[in-house]
C-alpha positions in Angstrom: -39.0 149.7 -8.4 -35.3 148.2 -7.6 -32.8 146.9 -10.4 -32.3 143.8 -8.5 -34.1 140.4 -9.2 -35.8 138.9 -6.4 -35.1 135.3 -5.6 -37.5 133.2 -3.8 -37.0 129.7 -1.9 -39.9 127.4 -2.3 -42.0 126.9 0.6 -41.5 123.0 0.6 -37.8 122.8 0.7 -36.4 121.5 3.8 -34.1 124.0 6.1 -31.9 121.2 6.8 -30.5 121.3 2.9 -27.3 123.7 2.3 -28.0 126.0 -0.5 -25.4 124.1 -2.7 -24.8 120.4 -2.9 -22.0 119.1 -5.1 -22.5 116.4 -7.4 -20.9 112.9 -6.7 -18.7 113.1 -9.8 -17.2 116.2 -8.8 -15.5 114.2 -6.1 -13.4 111.2 -7.7 -11.0 110.6 -4.9 -13.3 109.9 -2.0 -12.2 105.8 -2.1 -8.7 106.2 -2.9 -6.1 104.5 -0.8 -3.5 106.7 0.9 -0.6 104.3 0.1 0.3 103.4 -3.4 -0.1 99.9 -5.2 2.9 98.0 -5.8 2.1 98.5 -9.8 2.1 102.3 -9.0 5.5 101.9 -7.4 7.0 100.0 -10.2 5.8 102.6 -12.6 7.6 105.3 -10.9 10.6 106.9 -12.5 13.7 105.0 -10.6 14.8 108.6 -9.6 11.7 110.0 -8.2 11.2 106.5 -6.3 14.6 106.9 -4.8 14.2 110.6 -3.9 10.6 109.7 -2.4 11.2 106.5 -0.7 15.0 106.0 -0.3 17.2 103.6 -2.3 15.3 100.6 -3.4 16.5 97.2 -1.8 16.4 95.4 -5.2 19.8 94.0 -6.6 21.3 94.9 -9.8 19.4 94.3 -12.9 18.9 94.5 -16.4 15.4 95.6 -18.1 14.9 94.9 -21.8 11.9 96.8 -23.1 10.8 96.3 -26.6 7.8 96.9 -28.3 5.7 94.7 -30.2 6.9 92.9 -33.6 5.9 90.8 -36.3 7.1 87.3 -37.0 7.3 84.2 -35.6 9.7 85.0 -32.8 7.2 87.2 -30.9 5.5 84.5 -29.2 9.2 83.2 -27.9 10.1 86.6 -26.5 6.9 87.3 -24.6 7.5 83.6 -23.0 10.9 84.6 -22.1 9.7 88.0 -20.8 7.1 86.4 -18.9 9.6 84.1 -17.1 11.7 87.2 -16.0 11.7 88.5 -12.3 9.4 91.3 -13.0 7.2 91.4 -16.3 5.2 94.6 -17.0 3.4 95.9 -20.1 3.2 99.4 -20.4 1.5 101.9 -22.8 -1.0 101.4 -25.5 -1.1 101.6 -29.5 2.3 102.6 -30.8 3.8 103.2 -27.4 3.0 99.9 -26.4 6.4 98.3 -24.7 7.0 95.1 -22.9 9.3 95.3 -19.8 11.5 92.3 -18.4 13.7 92.5 -15.6 16.5 90.1 -15.3 18.9 89.8 -12.2 22.4 88.3 -12.6 21.1 84.9 -11.6 19.0 84.5 -14.8 21.5 85.6 -17.4 20.9 83.1 -19.9 17.1 83.8 -20.2 18.0 87.2 -20.6 20.3 86.6 -23.3 18.0 84.6 -25.2 15.6 87.0 -24.9 18.0 89.7 -26.0 18.7 87.9 -29.5 15.3 87.5 -30.3 14.3 91.5 -29.4 17.6 93.0 -30.5 17.0 92.4 -34.0 13.7 94.6 -34.1 13.7 98.5 -33.8 13.1 100.0 -30.3 14.8 97.3 -28.1 16.3 99.2 -25.4 18.3 97.8 -22.4 18.2 99.7 -19.1 20.8 99.0 -16.2 18.9 99.4 -12.8 15.9 100.8 -14.6 18.3 103.8 -16.2 19.4 104.2 -19.6 23.0 104.2 -19.4 25.6 104.5 -22.2 26.8 101.5 -24.0 24.3 99.2 -22.0 23.8 97.2 -25.3 27.4 97.3 -26.6 29.3 96.9 -23.1 27.1 95.9 -20.0 25.1 93.4 -21.6 27.7 91.6 -23.2 29.9 91.8 -19.9 27.0 89.8 -18.0 27.1 87.0 -20.4 30.5 86.2 -18.4 28.2 85.0 -15.8 27.1 82.1 -18.0 28.4 78.5 -17.1 30.6 77.2 -19.5 
């Protein structure tokens, strides 16, 4: 008598099948594309995007980032943000943010949106997608010199 258990293979099992067959839900990457989508590229950190793909060929820009807020001006802020060169909604719940990128040629809309969004906590100003010291206090008001008089 031996201490090992005997395993038997049923006679009706075809010989062509392997002993182990992975289930489909263990292979989630079967149908992914090899190239990232434009949305995935836009979501990359600017420094990581530069390291992976080189410098982007986009002009100088300001990005206004702000959360949802209560008030009558929210709909107007969304309308102005959607008119920006690039509009994205990121996050969920308390982390939800609206990102609106503006180029120097669109400085009037950017100023109008900033006047509305800056009144609420959580509004950020990014210069070329990066937080820069004094972006709200210096860089953004300097761009208003581009406004026609």
